PDBQT receptor file of N, H, CA, C and O in Angstrom, charges set to zero:
ATOM      1  N   UNK A   1      65.886 100.207 102.203  1.00  0.00    +0.000 N 
ATOM      2  CA  UNK A   1      66.919  99.373 101.832  1.00  0.00    +0.000 C 
ATOM      3  C   UNK A   1      66.387  98.226 101.397  1.00  0.00    +0.000 C 
ATOM      4  O   UNK A   1      65.372  97.805 101.951  1.00  0.00    +0.000 OA
ATOM      5  N   UNK A   2      66.960  97.539 100.359  1.00  0.00    +0.000 N 
ATOM      6  H   UNK A   2      67.785  97.881  99.910  1.00  0.00    +0.000 HD
ATOM      7  CA  UNK A   2      66.517  96.458  99.684  1.00  0.00    +0.000 C 
ATOM      8  C   UNK A   2      67.295  95.517 100.370  1.00  0.00    +0.000 C 
ATOM      9  O   UNK A   2      68.423  95.777 100.787  1.00  0.00    +0.000 OA
ATOM     10  N   UNK A   3      66.547  94.060 100.549  1.00  0.00    +0.000 N 
ATOM     11  H   UNK A   3      65.630  93.849 100.210  1.00  0.00    +0.000 HD
ATOM     12  CA  UNK A   3      67.261  93.212 101.239  1.00  0.00    +0.000 C 
ATOM     13  C   UNK A   3      67.324  91.734 100.232  1.00  0.00    +0.000 C 
ATOM     14  O   UNK A   3      66.254  91.641  99.631  1.00  0.00    +0.000 OA
ATOM     15  N   UNK A   4      68.009  90.897  99.987  1.00  0.00    +0.000 N 
ATOM     16  H   UNK A   4      68.878  90.972 100.475  1.00  0.00    +0.000 HD
ATOM     17  CA  UNK A   4      68.141  89.861  99.192  1.00  0.00    +0.000 C 
ATOM     18  C   UNK A   4      68.691  88.654 100.065  1.00  0.00    +0.000 C 
ATOM     19  O   UNK A   4      69.731  88.672 100.723  1.00  0.00    +0.000 OA
ATOM     20  N   UNK A   5      67.836  87.650  99.949  1.00  0.00    +0.000 N 
ATOM     21  H   UNK A   5      66.991  87.635  99.414  1.00  0.00    +0.000 HD
ATOM     22  CA  UNK A   5      68.039  86.331 100.674  1.00  0.00    +0.000 C 
ATOM     23  C   UNK A   5      68.955  85.510  99.810  1.00  0.00    +0.000 C 
ATOM     24  O   UNK A   5      68.851  85.222  98.617  1.00  0.00    +0.000 OA
ATOM     25  N   UNK A   6      69.905  85.192 100.720  1.00  0.00    +0.000 N 
ATOM     26  H   UNK A   6      69.989  85.426 101.688  1.00  0.00    +0.000 HD
ATOM     27  CA  UNK A   6      70.995  84.096 100.033  1.00  0.00    +0.000 C 
ATOM     28  C   UNK A   6      70.548  82.684 100.287  1.00  0.00    +0.000 C 
ATOM     29  O   UNK A   6      69.673  82.477 101.128  1.00  0.00    +0.000 OA
ATOM     30  N   UNK A   7      71.147  81.606  99.548  1.00  0.00    +0.000 N 
ATOM     31  H   UNK A   7      71.858  81.774  98.865  1.00  0.00    +0.000 HD
ATOM     32  CA  UNK A   7      70.838  80.307 100.008  1.00  0.00    +0.000 C 
ATOM     33  C   UNK A   7      71.968  79.725 101.288  1.00  0.00    +0.000 C 
ATOM     34  O   UNK A   7      71.687  78.841 102.096  1.00  0.00    +0.000 OA
ATOM     35  N   UNK A   8      73.025  80.327 101.231  1.00  0.00    +0.000 N 
ATOM     36  H   UNK A   8      73.254  81.046 100.575  1.00  0.00    +0.000 HD
ATOM     37  CA  UNK A   8      73.853  79.838 102.265  1.00  0.00    +0.000 C 
ATOM     38  C   UNK A   8      74.858  80.969 102.412  1.00  0.00    +0.000 C 
ATOM     39  O   UNK A   8      75.014  81.717 101.447  1.00  0.00    +0.000 OA
ATOM     40  N   UNK A   9      75.626  81.189 103.640  1.00  0.00    +0.000 N 
ATOM     41  H   UNK A   9      75.499  80.581 104.424  1.00  0.00    +0.000 HD
ATOM     42  CA  UNK A   9      76.493  82.155 104.093  1.00  0.00    +0.000 C 
ATOM     43  C   UNK A   9      77.407  82.358 103.174  1.00  0.00    +0.000 C 
ATOM     44  O   UNK A   9      77.700  83.538 102.987  1.00  0.00    +0.000 OA
ATOM     45  N   UNK A  10      77.975  81.523 102.509  1.00  0.00    +0.000 N 
ATOM     46  H   UNK A  10      77.736  80.564 102.661  1.00  0.00    +0.000 HD
ATOM     47  CA  UNK A  10      79.372  81.737 101.676  1.00  0.00    +0.000 C 
ATOM     48  C   UNK A  10      78.604  82.788 100.082  1.00  0.00    +0.000 C 
ATOM     49  O   UNK A  10      79.245  83.458  99.272  1.00  0.00    +0.000 OA
ATOM     50  N   UNK A  11      77.375  82.596 100.121  1.00  0.00    +0.000 N 
ATOM     51  H   UNK A  11      76.854  82.052 100.778  1.00  0.00    +0.000 HD
ATOM     52  CA  UNK A  11      76.943  83.549  99.098  1.00  0.00    +0.000 C 
ATOM     53  C   UNK A  11      76.749  84.664  99.462  1.00  0.00    +0.000 C 
ATOM     54  O   UNK A  11      76.665  85.510  98.572  1.00  0.00    +0.000 OA
ATOM     55  N   UNK A  12      76.602  85.102 100.882  1.00  0.00    +0.000 N 
ATOM     56  H   UNK A  12      76.669  84.415 101.605  1.00  0.00    +0.000 HD
ATOM     57  CA  UNK A  12      76.467  86.635 101.200  1.00  0.00    +0.000 C 
ATOM     58  C   UNK A  12      77.903  87.033 101.239  1.00  0.00    +0.000 C 
ATOM     59  O   UNK A  12      78.167  88.226 101.087  1.00  0.00    +0.000 OA
ATOM     60  N   UNK A  13      78.978  86.063 101.449  1.00  0.00    +0.000 N 
ATOM     61  H   UNK A  13      78.763  85.094 101.572  1.00  0.00    +0.000 HD
ATOM     62  CA  UNK A  13      80.251  86.551 101.299  1.00  0.00    +0.000 C 
ATOM     63  C   UNK A  13      80.709  87.251  99.957  1.00  0.00    +0.000 C 
ATOM     64  O   UNK A  13      81.173  88.363  99.706  1.00  0.00    +0.000 OA
ATOM     65  N   UNK A  14      80.414  86.228  99.259  1.00  0.00    +0.000 N 
ATOM     66  H   UNK A  14      80.037  85.324  99.463  1.00  0.00    +0.000 HD
ATOM     67  CA  UNK A  14      80.645  86.238  97.843  1.00  0.00    +0.000 C 
ATOM     68  C   UNK A  14      79.960  87.410  96.886  1.00  0.00    +0.000 C 
ATOM     69  O   UNK A  14      80.371  87.885  95.828  1.00  0.00    +0.000 OA
ATOM     70  N   UNK A  15      79.005  87.640  97.498  1.00  0.00    +0.000 N 
ATOM     71  H   UNK A  15      78.671  87.254  98.358  1.00  0.00    +0.000 HD
ATOM     72  CA  UNK A  15      78.150  89.019  97.002  1.00  0.00    +0.000 C 
ATOM     73  C   UNK A  15      78.537  90.354  97.585  1.00  0.00    +0.000 C 
ATOM     74  O   UNK A  15      78.343  91.415  96.993  1.00  0.00    +0.000 OA
ATOM     75  N   UNK A  16      79.126  90.243  98.843  1.00  0.00    +0.000 N 
ATOM     76  H   UNK A  16      79.283  89.380  99.324  1.00  0.00    +0.000 HD
ATOM     77  CA  UNK A  16      79.612  91.210  99.654  1.00  0.00    +0.000 C 
ATOM     78  C   UNK A  16      80.692  91.849  98.697  1.00  0.00    +0.000 C 
ATOM     79  O   UNK A  16      80.676  92.962  98.171  1.00  0.00    +0.000 OA
ATOM     80  N   UNK A  17      81.982  90.472  98.583  1.00  0.00    +0.000 N 
ATOM     81  H   UNK A  17      81.994  89.568  99.010  1.00  0.00    +0.000 HD
ATOM     82  CA  UNK A  17      83.049  90.895  97.828  1.00  0.00    +0.000 C 
ATOM     83  C   UNK A  17      82.822  91.433  96.221  1.00  0.00    +0.000 C 
ATOM     84  O   UNK A  17      83.553  92.223  95.623  1.00  0.00    +0.000 OA
ATOM     85  N   UNK A  18      81.814  90.888  95.796  1.00  0.00    +0.000 N 
ATOM     86  H   UNK A  18      81.220  90.246  96.281  1.00  0.00    +0.000 HD
ATOM     87  CA  UNK A  18      81.678  91.263  94.480  1.00  0.00    +0.000 C 
ATOM     88  C   UNK A  18      81.349  92.721  94.408  1.00  0.00    +0.000 C 
ATOM     89  O   UNK A  18      81.871  93.543  93.655  1.00  0.00    +0.000 OA
ATOM     90  N   UNK A  19      80.289  92.953  95.410  1.00  0.00    +0.000 N 
ATOM     91  H   UNK A  19      79.865  92.285  96.021  1.00  0.00    +0.000 HD
ATOM     92  CA  UNK A  19      79.822  94.454  95.164  1.00  0.00    +0.000 C 
ATOM     93  C   UNK A  19      80.938  95.739  95.450  1.00  0.00    +0.000 C 
ATOM     94  O   UNK A  19      81.070  96.817  94.871  1.00  0.00    +0.000 OA
ATOM     95  N   UNK A  20      81.630  95.164  96.535  1.00  0.00    +0.000 N 
ATOM     96  H   UNK A  20      81.522  94.288  97.005  1.00  0.00    +0.000 HD
ATOM     97  CA  UNK A  20      82.868  96.052  96.682  1.00  0.00    +0.000 C 
ATOM     98  C   UNK A  20      83.852  95.893  95.490  1.00  0.00    +0.000 C 
ATOM     99  O   UNK A  20      84.328  96.980  95.163  1.00  0.00    +0.000 OA
ATOM    100  N   UNK A  21      84.187  95.090  94.924  1.00  0.00    +0.000 N 
ATOM    101  H   UNK A  21      83.800  94.206  95.190  1.00  0.00    +0.000 HD
ATOM    102  CA  UNK A  21      85.129  94.885  93.647  1.00  0.00    +0.000 C 
ATOM    103  C   UNK A  21      84.439  95.858  92.529  1.00  0.00    +0.000 C 
ATOM    104  O   UNK A  21      85.179  96.498  91.781  1.00  0.00    +0.000 OA
ATOM    105  N   UNK A  22      83.145  95.958  92.428  1.00  0.00    +0.000 N 
ATOM    106  H   UNK A  22      82.544  95.439  93.035  1.00  0.00    +0.000 HD
ATOM    107  CA  UNK A  22      82.321  96.740  91.299  1.00  0.00    +0.000 C 
ATOM    108  C   UNK A  22      82.010  97.803  91.641  1.00  0.00    +0.000 C 
ATOM    109  O   UNK A  22      81.206  98.319  90.865  1.00  0.00    +0.000 OA
ATOM    110  N   UNK A  23      82.396  98.650  92.827  1.00  0.00    +0.000 N 
ATOM    111  H   UNK A  23      83.050  98.231  93.457  1.00  0.00    +0.000 HD
ATOM    112  CA  UNK A  23      82.662  99.889  92.974  1.00  0.00    +0.000 C 
ATOM    113  C   UNK A  23      81.336 100.205  94.142  1.00  0.00    +0.000 C 
ATOM    114  O   UNK A  23      80.798 101.308  94.244  1.00  0.00    +0.000 OA
ATOM    115  N   UNK A  24      81.094  99.412  94.680  1.00  0.00    +0.000 N 
ATOM    116  H   UNK A  24      81.530  98.516  94.597  1.00  0.00    +0.000 HD
ATOM    117  CA  UNK A  24      80.177  99.513  96.071  1.00  0.00    +0.000 C 
ATOM    118  C   UNK A  24      81.083 100.034  97.181  1.00  0.00    +0.000 C 
ATOM    119  O   UNK A  24      82.310 100.116  97.113  1.00  0.00    +0.000 OA
ATOM    120  N   UNK A  25      80.413 100.330  98.076  1.00  0.00    +0.000 N 
ATOM    121  H   UNK A  25      79.417 100.264  98.131  1.00  0.00    +0.000 HD
ATOM    122  CA  UNK A  25      80.718 100.940  99.515  1.00  0.00    +0.000 C 
ATOM    123  C   UNK A  25      80.441  99.996 100.612  1.00  0.00    +0.000 C 
ATOM    124  O   UNK A  25      79.271  99.637 100.739  1.00  0.00    +0.000 OA
ATOM    125  N   UNK A  26      81.248  99.576 101.353  1.00  0.00    +0.000 N 
ATOM    126  H   UNK A  26      82.200  99.867 101.250  1.00  0.00    +0.000 HD
ATOM    127  CA  UNK A  26      81.040  98.578 102.606  1.00  0.00    +0.000 C 
ATOM    128  C   UNK A  26      80.400  99.353 103.564  1.00  0.00    +0.000 C 
ATOM    129  O   UNK A  26      80.815 100.488 103.800  1.00  0.00    +0.000 OA
ATOM    130  N   UNK A  27      79.269  98.801 104.250  1.00  0.00    +0.000 N 
ATOM    131  H   UNK A  27      78.933  97.879 104.058  1.00  0.00    +0.000 HD
ATOM    132  CA  UNK A  27      78.305  99.452 105.097  1.00  0.00    +0.000 C 
ATOM    133  C   UNK A  27      77.921  98.491 106.112  1.00  0.00    +0.000 C 
ATOM    134  O   UNK A  27      76.931  98.616 106.833  1.00  0.00    +0.000 OA
ATOM    135  N   UNK A  28      79.085  97.124 106.151  1.00  0.00    +0.000 N 
ATOM    136  H   UNK A  28      79.889  97.023 105.565  1.00  0.00    +0.000 HD
ATOM    137  CA  UNK A  28      78.666  96.160 107.082  1.00  0.00    +0.000 C 
ATOM    138  C   UNK A  28      79.448  94.806 106.566  1.00  0.00    +0.000 C 
ATOM    139  O   UNK A  28      78.841  94.121 105.743  1.00  0.00    +0.000 OA
ATOM    140  N   UNK A  29      80.422  94.481 106.885  1.00  0.00    +0.000 N 
ATOM    141  H   UNK A  29      80.915  95.037 107.554  1.00  0.00    +0.000 HD
ATOM    142  CA  UNK A  29      81.223  93.067 106.690  1.00  0.00    +0.000 C 
ATOM    143  C   UNK A  29      80.160  91.847 106.974  1.00  0.00    +0.000 C 
ATOM    144  O   UNK A  29      79.411  91.914 107.948  1.00  0.00    +0.000 OA
ATOM    145  N   UNK A  30      80.132  90.664 106.020  1.00  0.00    +0.000 N 
ATOM    146  H   UNK A  30      80.741  90.610 105.229  1.00  0.00    +0.000 HD
ATOM    147  CA  UNK A  30      79.501  89.820 106.359  1.00  0.00    +0.000 C 
ATOM    148  C   UNK A  30      79.983  89.183 107.772  1.00  0.00    +0.000 C 
ATOM    149  O   UNK A  30      81.168  89.070 108.086  1.00  0.00    +0.000 OA
ATOM    150  N   UNK A  31      78.584  88.677 108.794  1.00  0.00    +0.000 N 
ATOM    151  H   UNK A  31      77.622  88.769 108.538  1.00  0.00    +0.000 HD
ATOM    152  CA  UNK A  31      78.528  88.462 109.853  1.00  0.00    +0.000 C 
ATOM    153  C   UNK A  31      77.506  87.925 110.567  1.00  0.00    +0.000 C 
ATOM    154  O   UNK A  31      76.382  88.291 110.223  1.00  0.00    +0.000 OA
ATOM    155  N   UNK A  32      77.594  87.116 111.519  1.00  0.00    +0.000 N 
ATOM    156  H   UNK A  32      78.507  86.819 111.799  1.00  0.00    +0.000 HD
ATOM    157  CA  UNK A  32      76.393  87.167 112.274  1.00  0.00    +0.000 C 
ATOM    158  C   UNK A  32      75.660  88.360 113.197  1.00  0.00    +0.000 C 
ATOM    159  O   UNK A  32      76.333  89.169 113.835  1.00  0.00    +0.000 OA
ATOM    160  N   UNK A  33      74.418  88.365 113.188  1.00  0.00    +0.000 N 
ATOM    161  H   UNK A  33      73.871  87.707 112.670  1.00  0.00    +0.000 HD
ATOM    162  CA  UNK A  33      73.696  89.551 113.530  1.00  0.00    +0.000 C 
ATOM    163  C   UNK A  33      72.745  88.949 114.535  1.00  0.00    +0.000 C 
ATOM    164  O   UNK A  33      71.531  88.882 114.343  1.00  0.00    +0.000 OA
ATOM    165  N   UNK A  34      73.359  88.515 115.614  1.00  0.00    +0.000 N 
ATOM    166  H   UNK A  34      74.346  88.570 115.770  1.00  0.00    +0.000 HD
ATOM    167  CA  UNK A  34      72.385  87.866 116.656  1.00  0.00    +0.000 C 
ATOM    168  C   UNK A  34      71.267  88.848 117.413  1.00  0.00    +0.000 C 
ATOM    169  O   UNK A  34      70.275  88.330 117.926  1.00  0.00    +0.000 OA
ATOM    170  N   UNK A  35      71.436  90.015 117.449  1.00  0.00    +0.000 N 
ATOM    171  H   UNK A  35      72.242  90.436 117.032  1.00  0.00    +0.000 HD
ATOM    172  CA  UNK A  35      70.612  90.960 117.683  1.00  0.00    +0.000 C 
ATOM    173  C   UNK A  35      69.179  90.870 116.808  1.00  0.00    +0.000 C 
ATOM    174  O   UNK A  35      68.056  91.186 117.201  1.00  0.00    +0.000 OA
ATOM    175  N   UNK A  36      69.529  90.402 115.654  1.00  0.00    +0.000 N 
ATOM    176  H   UNK A  36      70.441  90.146 115.335  1.00  0.00    +0.000 HD
ATOM    177  CA  UNK A  36      68.087  90.278 114.798  1.00  0.00    +0.000 C 
ATOM    178  C   UNK A  36      67.346  88.703 115.107  1.00  0.00    +0.000 C 
ATOM    179  O   UNK A  36      66.142  88.531 115.296  1.00  0.00    +0.000 OA
ATOM    180  N   UNK A  37      68.277  87.765 115.101  1.00  0.00    +0.000 N 
ATOM    181  H   UNK A  37      69.256  87.904 114.948  1.00  0.00    +0.000 HD
ATOM    182  CA  UNK A  37      68.120  86.363 115.600  1.00  0.00    +0.000 C 
ATOM    183  C   UNK A  37      69.368  85.265 115.409  1.00  0.00    +0.000 C 
ATOM    184  O   UNK A  37      70.220  85.415 114.533  1.00  0.00    +0.000 OA
ATOM    185  N   UNK A  38      69.364  84.351 116.171  1.00  0.00    +0.000 N 
ATOM    186  H   UNK A  38      68.673  84.229 116.882  1.00  0.00    +0.000 HD
ATOM    187  CA  UNK A  38      70.595  83.605 116.175  1.00  0.00    +0.000 C 
ATOM    188  C   UNK A  38      71.056  83.073 114.950  1.00  0.00    +0.000 C 
ATOM    189  O   UNK A  38      72.275  82.908 114.909  1.00  0.00    +0.000 OA
ATOM    190  N   UNK A  39      70.401  82.750 113.918  1.00  0.00    +0.000 N 
ATOM    191  H   UNK A  39      69.410  82.884 113.952  1.00  0.00    +0.000 HD
ATOM    192  CA  UNK A  39      71.003  82.382 112.615  1.00  0.00    +0.000 C 
ATOM    193  C   UNK A  39      71.389  83.422 111.528  1.00  0.00    +0.000 C 
ATOM    194  O   UNK A  39      72.101  83.289 110.532  1.00  0.00    +0.000 OA
ATOM    195  N   UNK A  40      70.714  84.494 112.008  1.00  0.00    +0.000 N 
ATOM    196  H   UNK A  40      70.136  84.602 112.817  1.00  0.00    +0.000 HD
ATOM    197  CA  UNK A  40      71.081  85.870 110.725  1.00  0.00    +0.000 C 
ATOM    198  C   UNK A  40      72.344  85.967 110.659  1.00  0.00    +0.000 C 
ATOM    199  O   UNK A  40      73.064  86.045 111.654  1.00  0.00    +0.000 OA
ATOM    200  N   UNK A  41      72.774  85.973 109.395  1.00  0.00    +0.000 N 
ATOM    201  H   UNK A  41      72.188  85.910 108.586  1.00  0.00    +0.000 HD
ATOM    202  CA  UNK A  41      73.833  86.158 108.659  1.00  0.00    +0.000 C 
ATOM    203  C   UNK A  41      73.728  87.158 107.801  1.00  0.00    +0.000 C 
ATOM    204  O   UNK A  41      72.807  86.941 107.014  1.00  0.00    +0.000 OA
ATOM    205  N   UNK A  42      74.354  88.308 107.583  1.00  0.00    +0.000 N 
ATOM    206  H   UNK A  42      75.103  88.484 108.222  1.00  0.00    +0.000 HD
ATOM    207  CA  UNK A  42      74.295  89.349 106.671  1.00  0.00    +0.000 C 
ATOM    208  C   UNK A  42      75.282  89.993 106.345  1.00  0.00    +0.000 C 
ATOM    209  O   UNK A  42      76.347  89.703 106.889  1.00  0.00    +0.000 OA
ATOM    210  N   UNK A  43      75.234  91.247 105.189  1.00  0.00    +0.000 N 
ATOM    211  H   UNK A  43      74.368  91.482 104.747  1.00  0.00    +0.000 HD
ATOM    212  CA  UNK A  43      76.412  91.727 105.019  1.00  0.00    +0.000 C 
ATOM    213  C   UNK A  43      75.437  92.951 104.223  1.00  0.00    +0.000 C 
ATOM    214  O   UNK A  43      74.393  92.693 103.623  1.00  0.00    +0.000 OA
ATOM    215  N   UNK A  44      75.980  94.197 104.357  1.00  0.00    +0.000 N 
ATOM    216  H   UNK A  44      76.828  94.406 104.844  1.00  0.00    +0.000 HD
ATOM    217  CA  UNK A  44      75.480  95.532 104.032  1.00  0.00    +0.000 C 
ATOM    218  C   UNK A  44      76.487  96.122 102.811  1.00  0.00    +0.000 C 
ATOM    219  O   UNK A  44      77.669  95.804 102.672  1.00  0.00    +0.000 OA
ATOM    220  N   UNK A  45      75.794  96.976 102.037  1.00  0.00    +0.000 N 
ATOM    221  H   UNK A  45      74.834  97.234 102.151  1.00  0.00    +0.000 HD
ATOM    222  CA  UNK A  45      76.612  97.620 101.203  1.00  0.00    +0.000 C 
ATOM    223  C   UNK A  45      75.807  98.836 100.455  1.00  0.00    +0.000 C 
ATOM    224  O   UNK A  45      74.579  98.905 100.411  1.00  0.00    +0.000 OA
ATOM    225  N   UNK A  46      76.672  99.742  99.901  1.00  0.00    +0.000 N 
ATOM    226  H   UNK A  46      77.670  99.686  99.937  1.00  0.00    +0.000 HD
ATOM    227  CA  UNK A  46      76.098 100.643  99.424  1.00  0.00    +0.000 C 
ATOM    228  C   UNK A  46      76.323 100.498  97.893  1.00  0.00    +0.000 C 
ATOM    229  O   UNK A  46      77.495 100.265  97.598  1.00  0.00    +0.000 OA
ATOM    230  N   UNK A  47      75.228 100.608  96.594  1.00  0.00    +0.000 N 
ATOM    231  H   UNK A  47      74.276 100.797  96.834  1.00  0.00    +0.000 HD
ATOM    232  CA  UNK A  47      75.782 100.322  95.303  1.00  0.00    +0.000 C 
ATOM    233  C   UNK A  47      76.412 101.949  94.682  1.00  0.00    +0.000 C 
ATOM    234  O   UNK A  47      76.166 102.927  95.387  1.00  0.00    +0.000 OA
ATOM    235  N   UNK A  48      76.913 102.081  93.855  1.00  0.00    +0.000 N 
ATOM    236  H   UNK A  48      77.113 101.286  93.282  1.00  0.00    +0.000 HD
ATOM    237  CA  UNK A  48      77.400 103.094  93.304  1.00  0.00    +0.000 C 
ATOM    238  C   UNK A  48      76.478 104.265  93.250  1.00  0.00    +0.000 C 
ATOM    239  O   UNK A  48      77.029 105.366  93.269  1.00  0.00    +0.000 OA
ATOM    240  N   UNK A  49      75.197 104.234  93.187  1.00  0.00    +0.000 N 
ATOM    241  H   UNK A  49      74.750 103.340  93.172  1.00  0.00    +0.000 HD
ATOM    242  CA  UNK A  49      74.246 105.294  93.287  1.00  0.00    +0.000 C 
ATOM    243  C   UNK A  49      73.996 105.536  94.599  1.00  0.00    +0.000 C 
ATOM    244  O   UNK A  49      73.137 106.409  94.724  1.00  0.00    +0.000 OA
ATOM    245  N   UNK A  50      74.481 105.032  95.809  1.00  0.00    +0.000 N 
ATOM    246  H   UNK A  50      75.179 104.324  95.708  1.00  0.00    +0.000 HD
ATOM    247  CA  UNK A  50      74.258 105.210  97.137  1.00  0.00    +0.000 C 
ATOM    248  C   UNK A  50      72.988 104.452  97.550  1.00  0.00    +0.000 C 
ATOM    249  O   UNK A  50      72.527 104.924  98.589  1.00  0.00    +0.000 OA
ATOM    250  N   UNK A  51      72.328 103.496  97.094  1.00  0.00    +0.000 N 
ATOM    251  H   UNK A  51      72.702 103.112  96.249  1.00  0.00    +0.000 HD
ATOM    252  CA  UNK A  51      71.503 102.886  97.448  1.00  0.00    +0.000 C 
ATOM    253  C   UNK A  51      71.933 101.617  98.394  1.00  0.00    +0.000 C 
ATOM    254  O   UNK A  51      72.675 100.758  97.918  1.00  0.00    +0.000 OA
ATOM    255  N   UNK A  52      71.384 101.495  99.944  1.00  0.00    +0.000 N 
ATOM    256  H   UNK A  52      70.781 102.192 100.331  1.00  0.00    +0.000 HD
ATOM    257  CA  UNK A  52      71.836 100.501 100.808  1.00  0.00    +0.000 C 
ATOM    258  C   UNK A  52      71.228  99.196 100.346  1.00  0.00    +0.000 C 
ATOM    259  O   UNK A  52      70.119  99.071  99.827  1.00  0.00    +0.000 OA
ATOM    260  N   UNK A  53      72.108  98.237 100.605  1.00  0.00    +0.000 N 
ATOM    261  H   UNK A  53      73.009  98.339 101.027  1.00  0.00    +0.000 HD
ATOM    262  CA  UNK A  53      71.554  96.684 100.287  1.00  0.00    +0.000 C 
ATOM    263  C   UNK A  53      72.175  95.817 101.215  1.00  0.00    +0.000 C 
ATOM    264  O   UNK A  53      73.310  95.876 101.687  1.00  0.00    +0.000 OA
ATOM    265  N   UNK A  54      70.929  94.705 101.478  1.00  0.00    +0.000 N 
ATOM    266  H   UNK A  54      70.006  94.658 101.094  1.00  0.00    +0.000 HD
ATOM    267  CA  UNK A  54      71.702  93.554 102.427  1.00  0.00    +0.000 C 
ATOM    268  C   UNK A  54      71.453  92.509 101.835  1.00  0.00    +0.000 C 
ATOM    269  O   UNK A  54      70.454  92.295 101.147  1.00  0.00    +0.000 OA
ATOM    270  N   UNK A  55      72.486  91.655 102.090  1.00  0.00    +0.000 N 
ATOM    271  H   UNK A  55      73.297  91.829 102.649  1.00  0.00    +0.000 HD
ATOM    272  CA  UNK A  55      72.005  90.163 101.560  1.00  0.00    +0.000 C 
ATOM    273  C   UNK A  55      72.270  89.548 102.628  1.00  0.00    +0.000 C 
ATOM    274  O   UNK A  55      73.202  89.929 103.336  1.00  0.00    +0.000 OA
ATOM    275  N   UNK A  56      71.353  88.264 103.021  1.00  0.00    +0.000 N 
ATOM    276  H   UNK A  56      70.596  87.954 102.446  1.00  0.00    +0.000 HD
ATOM    277  CA  UNK A  56      71.474  87.879 104.229  1.00  0.00    +0.000 C 
ATOM    278  C   UNK A  56      71.002  86.403 103.864  1.00  0.00    +0.000 C 
ATOM    279  O   UNK A  56      70.439  86.072 102.820  1.00  0.00    +0.000 OA
ATOM    280  N   UNK A  57      71.404  85.439 105.121  1.00  0.00    +0.000 N 
ATOM    281  H   UNK A  57      71.861  85.707 105.969  1.00  0.00    +0.000 HD
ATOM    282  CA  UNK A  57      70.916  84.101 105.108  1.00  0.00    +0.000 C 
ATOM    283  C   UNK A  57      70.409  83.704 106.427  1.00  0.00    +0.000 C 
ATOM    284  O   UNK A  57      71.051  83.998 107.435  1.00  0.00    +0.000 OA
ATOM    285  N   UNK A  58      69.294  83.052 106.494  1.00  0.00    +0.000 N 
ATOM    286  H   UNK A  58      68.772  82.813 105.675  1.00  0.00    +0.000 HD
ATOM    287  CA  UNK A  58      68.738  82.621 107.802  1.00  0.00    +0.000 C 
ATOM    288  C   UNK A  58      69.003  81.175 108.194  1.00  0.00    +0.000 C 
ATOM    289  O   UNK A  58      68.297  80.664 109.063  1.00  0.00    +0.000 OA
ATOM    290  N   UNK A  59      70.036  80.441 107.573  1.00  0.00    +0.000 N 
ATOM    291  H   UNK A  59      70.609  80.855 106.867  1.00  0.00    +0.000 HD
ATOM    292  CA  UNK A  59      70.286  79.294 107.751  1.00  0.00    +0.000 C 
ATOM    293  C   UNK A  59      71.626  78.950 108.588  1.00  0.00    +0.000 C 
ATOM    294  O   UNK A  59      72.510  79.806 108.565  1.00  0.00    +0.000 OA
ATOM    295  N   UNK A  60      71.828  77.870 109.260  1.00  0.00    +0.000 N 
ATOM    296  H   UNK A  60      71.110  77.175 109.279  1.00  0.00    +0.000 HD
ATOM    297  CA  UNK A  60      72.832  77.476 109.955  1.00  0.00    +0.000 C 
ATOM    298  C   UNK A  60      74.126  77.148 108.825  1.00  0.00    +0.000 C 
ATOM    299  O   UNK A  60      73.891  76.646 107.726  1.00  0.00    +0.000 OA
ATOM    300  N   UNK A  61      75.327  77.465 109.221  1.00  0.00    +0.000 N 
ATOM    301  H   UNK A  61      75.519  77.872 110.114  1.00  0.00    +0.000 HD
ATOM    302  CA  UNK A  61      76.472  77.354 108.192  1.00  0.00    +0.000 C 
ATOM    303  C   UNK A  61      76.485  75.627 107.661  1.00  0.00    +0.000 C 
ATOM    304  O   UNK A  61      77.308  75.243 106.830  1.00  0.00    +0.000 OA
TER     305      UNK A  61
């Protein structure tokens, strides 16, 4: 899996939405993942080739 760092949580939301709009498959809606750490906000999707990607932000809202 490839992880991409976003500058803010809204960017995570936008990237996830765009990925799905362009044919990606949802693998985890945007949201806080406290089991990683309290500020982790991420989203997951698979691209049309099946590769799993993550977009995440480690900053407060």
